[in-house]
C-alpha positions, 0 to 999 in steps of 0.5 A: 500500500503506497500513500501519497500526501498532497496539500491540506487534507488530500491523500491517495492510496495505491494498491496494485496500480489502483488508486483511492483518492481521499478529500480532494478539496480546494486547498489541495492545489498540488493534486492532479487526477490520474487515470487509475482511480477506482474510488473517491472518498469525501468525508464531508461537504466543506470546500477544503474537502469537497471541490466539485471541479476537482471531482469532475477532473477525476471523473473525466479521466475515470468515468467508472470511479465511485464517489463515497460520501455523505448524503450532502455531498452525493446529492450535489454530484447526481451526474456521477456514480456515487454511494452514500455512506454513514456510520458503520457502512462497509464497502469493498471497491477494487482492492480497498476494504473501507469501513466508515466511522463517526457521523458528525463533524467536530464542533466549530462553535456552539452557534454553528450547526454540525454537519455529517462527517465520516472517518474511514479505516482503509484495509484495517491499516490506515485511519483518517477521521475526517474533521473529527476525533472519533476513536476507531476502537481497534488497532491501527497501523497508521493515523492521518492526524488533523493538525490545524483547524478552527475546531481543534487545538494541539492538545486535542491532536495529542490526546487523540494520537495517544488514545489511538496509539498507532505505529506511525502518524502523519499530519493532515488538515494543516493548510491553515498553518504557516510553515513556522507554525507547522514546525511548532506543532510537529515538535509538540506531537513528536514530544508525545509520540516518541515515548510511546514508540510512535513514528511521526512523519511529516509528508510533502514535497520530495517526501510525500510517499509512505509505504504501509 
């Protein structure tokens, strides 16, 4: 399983030449659609995770690919092949075994209504919670850890990582942070990861890939 990280919350997973795209939103400007995409996961409807134009670019090259998302997203992509997922949905697409968790976006502010959000476990190996800190309640090898958002602080990310206790962690959801800010957050996450034997690895640029 080869994971490639793009800007903000977007990444891809490749197995046997088939690709799964996750959260290709409007802040992931370095992402480019490929010809071997079998499925796209969009965890929720916020534009930094869901960009209809980016999805269209994927569909144009992969017309049989399947969009897996909340009803709020799939209802906006009626011209494309899609399937609504929610808490406890399980889907097999090509080589990808997907289990969806959660159900609600983390609270941004008490005055802001919560929207649907799903996290996903990919092949019992990689967990990405979308915009939430829902515990997968099972052993996980790799965790995509949200690091910067209006709905979180660094202490939340640390507590979540410690609770999940994966083997390896890479940061995601961090386009709202400056380069200097990312280094500060990285140092705090590493401080708590090292005593637990967790490998923390920032991905991007020439080091954007991770083999799992």
